[in-house]
C-alpha positions in Angstrom: 170.0 84.4 112.5 166.6 83.4 111.2 164.3 86.0 109.7 160.8 86.3 111.2 159.4 84.3 108.3 162.0 81.5 108.9 161.2 81.6 112.6 157.6 81.1 111.9 158.4 78.2 109.5 160.6 76.7 112.2 157.7 76.7 114.7 155.2 75.5 112.1 157.5 72.5 111.3 158.2 71.9 115.0 154.4 71.8 115.7 153.8 69.5 112.8 156.4 67.1 114.1 155.0 67.2 117.6 151.5 66.5 116.2 152.7 63.6 114.0 154.6 62.0 116.9 151.6 62.4 119.2 149.3 60.8 116.6 151.8 58.0 116.0 151.8 57.2 119.7 148.0 57.7 120.1 148.5 60.4 122.7 145.6 62.8 123.1 146.2 66.6 123.3 144.6 66.5 126.7 147.0 63.9 128.1 150.1 65.8 126.8 148.7 69.0 128.1 148.1 67.5 131.6 151.7 66.1 131.7 153.2 69.4 130.7 150.9 71.5 132.9 149.4 73.2 129.8 145.8 73.5 128.5 144.7 71.5 125.4 144.4 74.8 123.6 148.1 75.5 124.3 149.0 72.1 122.8 146.9 72.9 119.8 148.6 76.3 119.4 152.0 74.7 119.6 151.1 72.2 117.0 149.9 74.9 114.6 153.0 77.1 115.2 151.0 79.8 116.9 152.7 79.3 120.3 156.4 79.0 120.9 157.7 76.3 123.2 160.5 76.6 125.7 163.5 74.3 125.6 162.8 72.7 128.9 159.2 72.0 127.8 160.5 70.5 124.6 162.8 68.2 126.5 159.9 67.1 128.8 157.7 66.5 125.8 160.4 64.4 124.1 160.8 62.4 127.3 157.0 61.8 127.6 156.9 60.6 124.0 160.0 58.5 124.5 162.0 60.1 121.6 165.3 61.9 121.4 164.7 65.7 121.5 166.7 66.1 118.3 164.1 63.9 116.5 161.5 66.7 117.1 163.6 69.7 116.2 163.5 70.7 112.4 166.7 71.3 110.5 167.4 75.0 110.3 169.5 74.5 107.1 166.5 73.2 105.3 164.3 76.1 106.4 166.9 78.6 105.3 167.4 77.0 101.9 163.6 76.8 101.2 163.1 80.4 102.4 165.9 81.6 100.1 164.4 79.7 97.1 161.0 81.2 97.9 162.4 84.7 98.0 164.2 84.2 94.7 161.0 83.0 93.1 159.0 86.0 94.4 161.7 88.3 93.1 161.7 86.7 89.7 157.9 87.1 89.5 158.2 90.8 90.4 160.7 91.4 87.7 158.4 90.1 84.9 155.7 91.9 83.0 153.2 90.9 85.7 154.8 93.4 88.0 152.8 96.1 86.3 149.6 94.4 87.7 149.7 94.7 91.5 146.6 92.6 92.1 148.2 89.7 90.0 151.4 90.0 92.0 149.6 89.8 95.3 147.6 86.8 94.2 150.8 85.0 93.0 152.5 85.8 96.3 149.6 84.4 98.2 149.7 81.3 96.1 153.4 80.9 96.8 152.9 81.3 100.5 150.1 78.8 100.6 151.9 76.2 98.4 155.1 76.4 100.4 153.2 76.1 103.7 151.3 73.1 102.5 154.5 71.4 101.2 156.1 71.8 104.6 153.3 69.9 106.4 
């Protein structure tokens, strides 16, 4: 089972893949939204990981883009491994002398979150 953080990472990557495919095929958000019966804002939210997508919608989307659905779905194994590595790094930081400085710890955690989210895109 995925943690909440891993679930969010899954939807972020799924959205990234949808956006990349849509851009590669020169499909506008409006056209995809119309085909799926969504609003353009919903497509934008899916692409940014803010909105989850149902399986039947994902299948329709893959069909519209003429790609196998498995090409769109990110590998869970990769998400779990990266999440585990991120957690180990955060734990290591907390166990150093910096742990006596809460503001420094929070800034480092923020940096790790930002750098891992940028690397996944």
